[in-house]
MILUMGU-777944 format. One record per residue (C-alpha): y, x, z; residue in three letters; chain. Coordinates in steps of 0.5 Angstrom, whole numbers, plus 500, padded with zeros to 3 digits. Example, Ala and Ser with C-alpha at 12.3 -4.5 7.8 and 13.67 -1.06 7.14 Angstrom:
2
SITE     v     u     w   type   mol
SITE   491   525   516    Ala     A
SITE   498   527   514    Ser     A
END
This chain:
374
SITE     v     u     w   type   mol
SITE   196   849   648    Met     A
SITE   194   842   650    Pro     A
SITE   197   836   647    Ala     A
SITE   204   835   650    Asp     A
SITE   205   828   648    Leu     A
SITE   205   826   655    Leu     A
SITE   208   832   658    Lys     A
SITE   211   831   665    Gly     A
SITE   207   824   666    Ile     A
SITE   204   824   673    Arg     A
SITE   198   819   674    Val     A
SITE   194   817   680    Val     A
SITE   187   815   679    Glu     A
SITE   183   811   684    Leu     A
SITE   177   810   679    Gly     A
SITE   169   811   680    Gln     A
SITE   164   812   675    Tyr     A
SITE   166   811   667    Ile     A
SITE   172   806   666    Pro     A
SITE   178   808   669    Ala     A
SITE   176   816   669    Pro     A
SITE   175   816   662    Phe     A
SITE   182   812   661    Ala     A
SITE   185   818   665    Ala     A
SITE   181   823   662    Leu     A
SITE   185   821   655    Gln     A
SITE   192   821   659    Leu     A
SITE   190   828   661    Ala     A
SITE   188   830   654    Asp     A
SITE   195   828   652    Leu     A
SITE   198   832   657    Gly     A
SITE   199   828   663    Ala     A
SITE   198   831   670    Asp     A
SITE   192   827   673    Val     A
SITE   191   827   681    Val     A
SITE   185   823   682    Lys     A
SITE   183   820   689    Ile     A
SITE   176   820   691    Glu     A
SITE   173   818   698    Pro     A
SITE   171   823   703    Pro     A
SITE   164   823   700    Ala     A
SITE   167   824   693    Gly     A
SITE   166   819   686    Asp     A
SITE   158   817   686    Pro     A
SITE   158   819   679    Met     A
SITE   158   826   682    Arg     A
SITE   150   825   683    His     A
SITE   149   821   677    Leu     A
SITE   144   824   672    Gly     A
SITE   143   831   670    Ala     A
SITE   146   836   675    Ala     A
SITE   149   843   674    Arg     A
SITE   148   849   678    Ala     A
SITE   153   847   683    Asp     A
SITE   149   840   684    Gly     A
SITE   155   836   681    Val     A
SITE   153   832   675    Ser     A
SITE   155   834   668    Ala     A
SITE   157   827   666    Ala     A
SITE   162   827   672    Tyr     A
SITE   165   834   670    Ala     A
SITE   165   831   663    Ala     A
SITE   169   825   665    Leu     A
SITE   174   829   670    Asn     A
SITE   176   836   667    Asp     A
SITE   183   837   667    Gly     A
SITE   184   833   673    Lys     A
SITE   186   835   681    Arg     A
SITE   182   831   686    Ile     A
SITE   184   829   693    Val     A
SITE   179   827   698    Leu     A
SITE   182   821   702    Ala     A
SITE   179   815   706    Asp     A
SITE   183   810   704    Leu     A
SITE   181   805   710    Lys     A
SITE   184   810   715    Ser     A
SITE   192   810   716    Ala     A
SITE   192   817   714    Glu     A
SITE   189   816   708    Gly     A
SITE   193   810   706    Gln     A
SITE   199   815   708    Ala     A
SITE   197   820   703    His     A
SITE   195   815   697    Ala     A
SITE   202   812   698    Gln     A
SITE   206   819   698    Ala     A
SITE   202   820   691    Leu     A
SITE   204   813   688    Val     A
SITE   211   814   690    Ala     A
SITE   212   820   686    Ala     A
SITE   207   818   680    Ala     A
SITE   209   815   674    Asp     A
SITE   202   811   673    Val     A
SITE   197   808   678    Leu     A
SITE   190   807   675    Leu     A
SITE   185   803   679    Glu     A
SITE   179   800   678    Ser     A
SITE   178   796   684    Phe     A
SITE   176   789   685    Arg     A
SITE   182   784   686    Pro     A
SITE   185   784   693    Gly     A
SITE   182   791   695    Val     A
SITE   188   795   693    Leu     A
SITE   192   790   698    Ala     A
SITE   187   792   704    Arg     A
SITE   188   799   703    Leu     A
SITE   196   799   703    Gly     A
SITE   197   799   696    Leu     A
SITE   199   791   694    Gly     A
SITE   204   789   689    Arg     A
SITE   209   788   694    Asp     A
SITE   208   795   697    Asp     A
SITE   208   798   690    Leu     A
SITE   214   795   688    Ala     A
SITE   217   798   695    Arg     A
SITE   214   805   694    Leu     A
SITE   216   806   686    Asn     A
SITE   219   800   682    Pro     A
SITE   218   804   676    Arg     A
SITE   211   805   677    Leu     A
SITE   206   803   671    Ile     A
SITE   200   800   675    His     A
SITE   194   799   671    Cys     A
SITE   188   795   674    Ala     A
SITE   182   795   671    Leu     A
SITE   176   790   673    Ser     A
SITE   170   787   670    Gly     A
SITE   173   780   670    Tyr     A
SITE   181   781   671    Gly     A
SITE   185   779   677    Gln     A
SITE   184   771   676    Asn     A
SITE   179   766   674    Gly     A
SITE   173   764   678    Pro     A
SITE   169   770   677    Leu     A
SITE   175   775   679    Ala     A
SITE   172   777   685    Arg     A
SITE   165   778   682    Ala     A
SITE   161   784   682    Ala     A
SITE   158   787   675    Gly     A
SITE   156   792   670    His     A
SITE   157   794   663    Asp     A
SITE   151   789   661    Ile     A
SITE   154   783   665    Gly     A
SITE   161   784   662    Tyr     A
SITE   157   785   655    Met     A
SITE   153   779   656    Ala     A
SITE   160   775   658    Ala     A
SITE   164   778   652    Gly     A
SITE   159   776   647    Gly     A
SITE   158   783   645    Gly     A
SITE   150   783   648    Leu     A
SITE   149   777   643    Ala     A
SITE   150   781   637    Arg     A
SITE   146   787   639    Leu     A
SITE   139   787   638    Gly     A
SITE   133   784   633    Thr     A
SITE   132   777   631    Ala     A
SITE   127   777   637    Asp     A
SITE   132   779   643    Arg     A
SITE   138   782   645    Pro     A
SITE   138   790   646    Val     A
SITE   142   793   652    Ser     A
SITE   144   800   649    Gly     A
SITE   144   807   653    Arg     A
SITE   152   807   651    Leu     A
SITE   156   803   656    Pro     A
SITE   160   800   651    Ile     A
SITE   165   796   655    Ser     A
SITE   166   802   660    Asp     A
SITE   169   806   654    Tyr     A
SITE   172   801   650    Ala     A
SITE   176   798   657    Ser     A
SITE   178   805   658    Gly     A
SITE   181   806   652    Gln     A
SITE   184   800   652    Gln     A
SITE   187   802   659    Ala     A
SITE   190   808   656    Ala     A
SITE   193   805   650    Leu     A
SITE   196   800   654    Ser     A
SITE   199   805   659    Ile     A
SITE   202   809   653    Ala     A
SITE   205   803   651    Ala     A
SITE   208   801   658    Ala     A
SITE   211   808   658    Leu     A
SITE   214   807   652    Leu     A
SITE   218   801   654    Arg     A
SITE   220   804   661    Arg     A
SITE   223   810   657    Glu     A
SITE   227   804   653    Arg     A
SITE   229   800   659    Thr     A
SITE   227   803   666    Gly     A
SITE   222   797   667    Gln     A
SITE   216   798   671    Gly     A
SITE   209   794   669    Cys     A
SITE   203   791   672    Phe     A
SITE   197   791   667    Ile     A
SITE   191   787   668    Asp     A
SITE   185   789   664    Ile     A
SITE   179   785   664    Ala     A
SITE   173   789   661    Met     A
SITE   170   782   659    Thr     A
SITE   177   780   656    Asp     A
SITE   176   787   652    Val     A
SITE   169   785   649    Met     A
SITE   172   778   647    Leu     A
SITE   177   781   643    Ser     A
SITE   172   785   639    Trp     A
SITE   169   778   637    Gln     A
SITE   175   776   634    Ala     A
SITE   173   776   627    Ala     A
SITE   166   773   629    Asp     A
SITE   169   767   633    Leu     A
SITE   174   766   627    Ala     A
SITE   168   765   622    Glu     A
SITE   164   761   627    Ala     A
SITE   170   756   627    Ser     A
SITE   169   755   620    Ile     A
SITE   161   756   619    Ala     A
SITE   155   757   624    Pro     A
SITE   154   764   624    Pro     A
SITE   148   768   622    Ala     A
SITE   142   769   627    Ala     A
SITE   142   776   630    Arg     A
SITE   138   780   625    Gly     A
SITE   140   776   619    Glu     A
SITE   147   778   617    Gly     A
SITE   149   783   612    Ser     A
SITE   151   788   618    Ile     A
SITE   146   787   623    Asp     A
SITE   139   788   620    Gly     A
SITE   139   782   614    Gly     A
SITE   141   786   608    Ala     A
SITE   136   792   606    Ala     A
SITE   142   796   604    Gly     A
SITE   145   796   611    Tyr     A
SITE   140   798   615    Asn     A
SITE   136   803   619    Ile     A
SITE   129   806   617    Tyr     A
SITE   124   810   620    Arg     A
SITE   122   816   616    Ala     A
SITE   115   820   615    Ala     A
SITE   117   825   621    Cys     A
SITE   119   819   626    Gly     A
SITE   126   820   625    Gly     A
SITE   131   815   623    Phe     A
SITE   136   814   617    Ile     A
SITE   142   810   617    Ala     A
SITE   143   807   610    Leu     A
SITE   150   803   609    Gly     A
SITE   150   801   602    Ala     A
SITE   153   795   603    Leu     A
SITE   158   794   597    Glu     A
SITE   155   794   590    Pro     A
SITE   157   801   588    Ala     A
SITE   154   804   593    Phe     A
SITE   148   800   593    Trp     A
SITE   147   802   585    Gly     A
SITE   148   809   587    Asn     A
SITE   142   809   592    Phe     A
SITE   138   806   587    Cys     A
SITE   140   811   582    Ala     A
SITE   138   817   587    Ala     A
SITE   131   814   589    Ile     A
SITE   130   812   581    Gly     A
SITE   129   805   582    Arg     A
SITE   134   802   577    Ala     A
SITE   130   795   578    Asp     A
SITE   132   794   585    Leu     A
SITE   140   794   583    Val     A
SITE   140   786   581    Ala     A
SITE   137   785   588    Arg     A
SITE   143   787   592    His     A
SITE   145   780   592    Asp     A
SITE   138   777   594    Asp     A
SITE   139   771   599    Pro     A
SITE   140   774   607    Leu     A
SITE   136   776   610    Pro     A
SITE   132   780   605    Gln     A
SITE   126   781   609    Ile     A
SITE   122   783   603    Gln     A
SITE   127   788   600    Leu     A
SITE   127   791   607    Val     A
SITE   120   791   608    Asp     A
SITE   120   795   601    Glu     A
SITE   125   800   603    Leu     A
SITE   121   801   610    Lys     A
SITE   115   803   606    Ala     A
SITE   119   808   601    Leu     A
SITE   123   811   607    Phe     A
SITE   116   813   610    Leu     A
SITE   114   817   604    Thr     A
SITE   119   823   606    Arg     A
SITE   122   826   612    Ser     A
SITE   129   825   615    Ala     A
SITE   131   832   612    Leu     A
SITE   128   831   606    Glu     A
SITE   132   824   605    Trp     A
SITE   138   828   607    Glu     A
SITE   137   833   601    Glu     A
SITE   136   827   596    Arg     A
SITE   141   822   598    Leu     A
SITE   146   826   602    Gly     A
SITE   150   827   596    Ala     A
SITE   149   821   592    Ala     A
SITE   155   817   595    Asp     A
SITE   151   811   598    Cys     A
SITE   153   811   605    Cys     A
SITE   147   815   607    Phe     A
SITE   147   819   614    Gln     A
SITE   141   822   618    Arg     A
SITE   141   819   625    Leu     A
SITE   142   825   629    Leu     A
SITE   139   825   636    Glu     A
SITE   143   827   642    Thr     A
SITE   140   834   641    Ala     A
SITE   142   835   634    Asp     A
SITE   150   833   635    Ile     A
SITE   153   840   637    Pro     A
SITE   150   843   631    Ala     A
SITE   153   838   626    Phe     A
SITE   157   841   621    Pro     A
SITE   162   836   621    Gln     A
SITE   164   836   628    Phe     A
SITE   164   844   627    Gly     A
SITE   169   843   622    Ala     A
SITE   173   838   626    Arg     A
SITE   172   843   633    Gln     A
SITE   170   837   637    Met     A
SITE   164   840   640    Ile     A
SITE   166   846   645    Arg     A
SITE   161   850   649    His     A
SITE   163   851   656    Arg     A
SITE   161   857   661    Gln     A
SITE   156   853   665    Asp     A
SITE   152   852   659    Asp     A
SITE   154   845   658    Thr     A
SITE   157   842   652    Val     A
SITE   164   839   652    Ala     A
SITE   167   834   647    Val     A
SITE   174   834   645    Ser     A
SITE   180   829   645    Tyr     A
SITE   178   825   638    Pro     A
SITE   185   826   634    Ala     A
SITE   188   832   631    Trp     A
SITE   196   832   633    Ile     A
SITE   201   835   628    Asp     A
SITE   195   838   624    Gln     A
SITE   192   841   630    Ala     A
SITE   185   840   633    Pro     A
SITE   185   838   641    Ala     A
SITE   185   844   645    Gln     A
SITE   180   846   651    Glu     A
SITE   182   842   657    Arg     A
SITE   187   846   661    Arg     A
SITE   182   847   667    Leu     A
SITE   176   844   670    Pro     A
SITE   176   839   675    Trp     A
SITE   178   842   682    Arg     A
SITE   179   839   689    Glu     A
SITE   186   840   692    Val     A
SITE   189   838   698    Gly     A
SITE   195   833   699    Leu     A
SITE   200   838   700    Pro     A
SITE   198   842   693    Glu     A
SITE   198   836   690    Ala     A
SITE   205   833   692    Leu     A
SITE   208   840   691    Ala     A
SITE   207   840   684    Arg     A
SITE   210   834   683    Trp     A
SITE   216   835   688    Ala     A
SITE   221   838   682    Pro     A
SITE   219   832   678    Leu     A
SITE   220   827   683    Ser     A
SITE   227   830   685    Glu     A
SITE   230   831   678    Ala     A
END
């Protein structure tokens, strides 16, 4: 059986691409019943990236499995009526429009209060509902730039934008957490809630420790700190095979274990070399180029020195740890699915109840009617 922590909770999702769909996916994984409203042509994510045999992108399926999809033109009176009917029966409305758009679609704050005063409404946007940038367009790279995340990623020469859209996923998780907390308060008080989440704010919250330190002393330049390339014991190195290994021997004990495993007791005292440890990093670069990543894994994997061979995307499904955690599942369409990342009551997350599927409004409402009338 799937997790039932949110069993009976009804969620209407108005989201596209990653942030809101990822948030709703987590709620669905925890037992919520999610109905996603998409425009008549569908979420553009359906056509982004590698497509399955049915023409739908594998990424879209990964973010929307377990949901029922209703296609509706929210710019039309009929589409707005459909959306209002769903929201009236829902516990949660999760949307990712820019401020002001929802009101133009007949779902403004006054409309929602009239339709469903107990509703948890979570608005997930790039810059939030107020401020000079509230209506500005953006994507992950911009939210990372504004929130401080991009400044801390990269080399000494320049910031680097990674393949993983960090603010998208972080904000989706923040939305799911906030919704769960609001549902708990409603259970106690009967009170609905409006949650305003800005992706830039989420990124800023991740900078709390760095900002606190910077108020006392100037921060180290990018690539010169203890965890961003300045320390030899906490770094990424290329192996002879062209692959990479990650060494996290930050503490003296782990560094000592590493030095013992490579037979270099002379390096133990250099753990405390001033940052950035350019010369020591260069020595380890040369060392790691003498063996393949797999050879280093054989030598260092059991040394208790925080070593990990860098897994490429194709390597991940076969990683034994994920097998033991039952995190990877192989679907009938030959794609890989990743499970909800938590064991509940000592049991791993189960396979999602259903693949995503399109349904008509009558079917979506019929399933909710008994709950809404209870």
